[in-house]
Legacy VTK file of the C-alpha trace (Angstrom):
# vtk DataFile Version 3.0
C-alpha trace
ASCII
DATASET POLYDATA
POINTS 112 float
81.934 55.540 143.287
80.784 52.413 142.622
82.429 48.927 142.478
82.821 49.241 138.407
83.871 52.560 138.112
86.690 51.999 140.877
87.800 49.136 139.108
87.826 51.329 135.786
90.596 53.912 137.732
92.667 50.605 138.873
92.645 49.433 135.415
93.587 52.916 134.100
96.209 53.222 136.965
98.094 50.059 135.470
97.049 50.983 131.577
99.443 54.106 132.326
102.472 52.253 133.522
105.330 52.989 131.789
106.895 49.725 129.437
109.643 49.072 131.626
107.412 47.999 134.710
104.896 46.063 132.247
108.346 44.044 131.129
109.494 43.655 134.577
105.497 42.368 135.684
105.499 38.533 135.926
102.628 36.369 137.770
100.802 38.791 139.047
96.868 39.310 139.031
95.688 42.797 139.948
91.900 42.055 141.814
89.476 45.191 143.623
87.977 43.854 147.042
85.424 45.908 148.818
86.665 44.864 152.312
90.257 44.369 153.876
90.380 41.727 156.686
88.608 42.511 159.925
91.731 43.153 161.595
92.551 45.624 158.842
90.095 47.829 158.560
92.181 51.118 157.531
94.560 49.310 154.588
94.330 50.515 151.230
95.820 47.768 149.281
98.036 45.017 149.791
100.844 42.529 147.900
100.640 38.957 148.469
103.694 37.320 146.897
107.273 36.990 146.417
108.645 40.298 145.338
110.879 39.914 142.021
114.561 40.515 143.966
113.887 37.882 146.341
112.919 34.332 144.040
114.778 31.413 144.008
113.283 28.385 142.214
109.988 29.947 141.339
108.284 27.716 139.064
104.710 26.755 139.294
103.357 28.859 141.630
100.146 30.594 141.784
100.483 34.180 140.645
100.871 36.857 143.262
97.984 39.332 144.371
97.723 42.954 144.581
94.108 43.705 146.511
93.230 47.625 146.055
90.625 47.376 148.696
87.314 50.432 147.644
85.698 50.930 151.226
88.986 52.049 152.784
89.397 54.474 149.734
85.589 55.810 149.967
86.457 56.151 153.210
89.461 58.815 152.778
86.344 61.550 151.972
88.187 62.364 148.966
86.377 62.889 145.368
87.207 62.886 141.802
90.383 63.622 140.582
91.719 63.455 144.512
90.547 60.158 144.735
91.697 58.465 141.648
95.180 59.875 142.419
95.202 58.081 145.875
94.211 54.817 143.798
96.992 55.029 141.392
99.004 55.796 144.021
98.144 52.715 145.866
98.377 50.732 142.868
101.951 52.229 142.192
102.520 51.496 145.705
101.502 47.309 145.875
103.074 46.868 142.289
106.313 48.507 143.807
106.932 46.024 146.152
106.583 43.091 143.643
109.390 44.567 141.883
111.075 44.854 144.758
111.252 48.317 145.852
110.826 48.923 149.872
109.353 50.962 151.592
112.239 54.018 151.832
112.686 53.937 148.361
108.648 54.178 147.988
109.003 57.459 150.478
111.652 59.017 148.078
108.962 58.118 144.985
105.938 60.006 147.028
104.448 56.138 147.040
104.701 55.790 150.779
LINES 1 113
112 0 1 2 3 4 5 6 7 8 9 10 11 12 13 14 15 16 17 18 19 20 21 22 23 24 25 26 27 28 29 30 31 32 33 34 35 36 37 38 39 40 41 42 43 44 45 46 47 48 49 50 51 52 53 54 55 56 57 58 59 60 61 62 63 64 65 66 67 68 69 70 71 72 73 74 75 76 77 78 79 80 81 82 83 84 85 86 87 88 89 90 91 92 93 94 95 96 97 98 99 100 101 102 103 104 105 106 107 108 109 110 111
């Protein structure tokens, strides 16, 4: 899957979010990068920021970031709808961190 196609899948995952989630998102950007950092080659995505439930005196800061890594997703060997589901799961997982949802709850939701 080419980068542009991958970005479209990420955008579709974001577009499918329910209104209550969209209403909660605050000061966040989502980007696609091809490669994770060298010491984290298997990382599918990462949330960089301060979760909503941990913010205090939060003003004048750069946006939080969700980075979705393309190459590790492609290396899973999935195709078509399976790959799209995995990308969506990664987007939801990282977005859940922004919302302040912990790993235990993510497992319960199937987003772990």
